[in-house]
Kinemage of the C-alpha trace (Angstrom):
@kinemage 1
@onewidth
@group {chain A} dominant
@subgroup {mainchain}
@vectorlist {calphas} color= white
{ca gln a 1} P -1.543 -3.157 -27.227
{ca val a 2} L -1.635 -1.122 -24.031
{ca gln a 3} L -1.347 -3.368 -21.010
{ca leu a 4} L -0.661 -3.118 -17.312
{ca val a 5} L 0.317 -6.239 -15.417
{ca glu a 6} L 0.470 -6.452 -11.640
{ca ser a 7} L 2.544 -8.972 -9.773
{ca gly a 8} L 3.876 -9.612 -6.292
{ca gly a 9} L 0.726 -10.419 -4.391
{ca gly a 10} L 0.402 -13.335 -2.054
{ca leu a 11} L -0.260 -14.475 1.478
{ca val a 12} L 1.545 -12.686 4.278
{ca gln a 13} L 1.200 -12.591 8.049
{ca pro a 14} L 0.146 -9.418 9.852
{ca gly a 15} L 3.128 -7.146 10.232
{ca gly a 16} L 4.759 -8.543 7.132
{ca ser a 17} L 5.685 -6.894 3.864
{ca leu a 18} L 5.008 -7.287 0.177
{ca arg a 19} L 6.220 -5.404 -2.861
{ca leu a 20} L 3.772 -5.136 -5.723
{ca ser a 21} L 4.900 -4.367 -9.257
{ca cys a 22} L 2.984 -2.764 -12.103
{ca arg a 23} L 4.685 -3.154 -15.462
{ca gly a 24} L 3.467 -1.347 -18.553
{ca ser a 25} L 3.547 -2.666 -22.098
{ca gly a 26} L 2.718 -0.728 -25.257
{ca phe a 27} L 3.053 2.680 -23.609
{ca ser a 28} L 5.394 4.572 -21.338
{ca leu a 29} L 4.251 4.894 -17.750
{ca asp a 30} L 6.323 8.010 -17.132
{ca tyr a 31} L 3.757 10.098 -19.023
{ca tyr a 32} L 0.963 9.043 -16.695
{ca ala a 33} L -0.105 9.375 -13.154
{ca ile a 34} L -0.124 5.860 -11.763
{ca gly a 35} L -2.560 4.870 -9.074
{ca trp a 36} L -2.831 1.810 -6.911
{ca phe a 37} L -6.337 0.765 -5.952
{ca arg a 38} L -7.720 -2.103 -3.946
{ca gln a 39} L -11.034 -3.862 -3.611
{ca ala a 40} L -12.138 -6.266 -0.927
{ca pro a 41} L -15.206 -8.508 -1.386
{ca gly a 42} L -18.412 -6.563 -0.874
{ca lys a 43} L -16.629 -3.235 -0.725
{ca glu a 44} L -16.067 -0.393 -3.120
{ca arg a 45} L -12.796 -0.086 -4.918
{ca glu a 46} L -10.683 2.515 -3.190
{ca gly a 47} L -7.591 4.437 -4.059
{ca val a 48} L -4.504 3.521 -2.068
{ca ser a 49} L -1.733 5.700 -3.409
{ca cys a 50} L -0.682 7.453 -6.564
{ca ile a 51} L 2.427 8.949 -8.103
{ca ser a 52} L 2.354 12.022 -10.299
{ca ser a 53} L 3.732 12.209 -13.820
{ca ala a 54} L 4.249 15.962 -13.478
{ca asp a 55} L 6.517 16.244 -10.458
{ca gly a 56} L 6.954 12.726 -9.127
{ca ser a 57} L 5.075 13.491 -5.943
{ca thr a 58} L 3.300 10.685 -4.140
{ca his a 59} L -0.072 10.722 -2.432
{ca pro a 60} L -0.957 7.854 -0.128
{ca val a 61} L -4.330 7.804 1.567
{ca asp a 62} L -4.367 8.199 5.326
{ca ser a 63} L -4.998 4.534 6.058
{ca val a 64} L -1.696 3.497 4.471
{ca lys a 65} L 0.428 6.573 5.076
{ca gly a 66} L 3.699 5.604 6.690
{ca arg a 67} L 3.251 1.963 5.719
{ca phe a 68} L 2.978 1.962 1.913
{ca thr a 69} L 5.373 3.624 -0.510
{ca ile a 70} L 4.822 4.068 -4.237
{ca ser a 71} L 7.763 4.565 -6.576
{ca arg a 72} L 8.767 4.476 -10.235
{ca asp a 73} L 11.530 2.818 -12.175
{ca asn a 74} L 11.235 4.403 -15.587
{ca ala a 75} L 14.009 2.273 -17.058
{ca glu a 76} L 11.885 -0.776 -16.315
{ca asn a 77} L 8.596 0.959 -17.155
{ca thr a 78} L 7.390 -0.215 -13.776
{ca val a 79} L 5.714 1.280 -10.735
{ca tyr a 80} L 6.016 -0.370 -7.348
{ca leu a 81} L 3.982 -0.411 -4.187
{ca gln a 82} L 6.051 -1.349 -1.167
{ca met a 83} L 3.696 -2.442 1.592
{ca asn a 84} L 5.007 -2.743 5.132
{ca ser a 85} L 3.329 -3.420 8.463
{ca leu a 86} L 0.480 -5.141 6.708
{ca lys a 87} L -2.822 -5.566 8.496
{ca pro a 88} L -5.725 -7.951 7.865
{ca gly a 89} L -7.702 -4.927 6.678
{ca asp a 90} L -5.268 -4.581 3.792
{ca thr a 91} L -6.552 -7.842 2.307
{ca ala a 92} L -7.892 -7.093 -1.167
{ca val a 93} L -7.255 -7.394 -4.854
{ca tyr a 94} L -4.801 -4.658 -5.743
{ca tyr a 95} L -4.936 -2.931 -9.111
{ca cys a 96} L -2.677 -0.455 -10.795
{ca ala a 97} L -3.983 2.084 -13.259
{ca ala a 98} L -2.645 4.823 -15.516
{ca gly a 99} L -4.444 8.131 -15.677
{ca asp a 100} L -4.385 11.871 -15.337
{ca leu a 101} L -4.458 13.172 -11.790
{ca cys a 102} L -2.394 12.659 -8.697
{ca asn a 103} L -1.871 15.471 -6.241
{ca glu a 104} L -2.410 16.225 -2.574
{ca asn a 105} L -5.493 18.314 -3.271
{ca tyr a 106} L -7.452 15.722 -5.205
{ca pro a 107} L -8.712 12.264 -4.269
{ca ile a 108} L -7.578 9.145 -6.094
{ca val a 109} L -10.627 8.489 -8.251
{ca glu a 110} L -11.260 5.559 -10.585
{ca asp a 111} L -12.753 7.746 -13.301
{ca asp a 112} L -9.485 9.641 -13.656
{ca tyr a 113} L -7.681 6.501 -14.777
{ca asp a 114} L -7.820 5.113 -18.297
{ca tyr a 115} L -5.844 1.873 -18.272
{ca trp a 116} L -6.129 -0.888 -15.709
{ca gly a 117} L -4.368 -4.074 -14.846
{ca gln a 118} L -6.104 -7.307 -13.915
{ca gly a 119} L -5.168 -7.162 -10.267
{ca thr a 120} L -3.148 -9.211 -7.841
{ca gln a 121} L -4.470 -10.752 -4.642
{ca val a 122} L -3.022 -9.696 -1.312
{ca thr a 123} L -4.101 -11.702 1.717
{ca val a 124} L -2.952 -10.723 5.198
{ca ser a 125} L -3.730 -13.466 7.674
{ca ser a 126} L -2.165 -15.405 10.498
């Protein structure tokens, strides 16, 4: 069965770092664009960053550019989100998803992604 499982969330102080993992089972992630999304209570789910299956390019949104880095390890069938310089506004449930589109000319949109993990909580607080 196709599954995505996130891990690595937790409680971290402002300015700290976390590394989230998204491991695929039942399918190979290297054939998909992989997006990271997040959702805070009362807010819409938003795209955070994605990595292309076509050319390996990455596309972080402006609010995380320079702080978050998405990467692949195809041997482990895993995509990572390295999060540095975390802010309280980064607090959310983070989801990974496998889909179709990831490029600099197109927004990271939920409807472009077919398979979703269950999410992992990230809390940034002093």
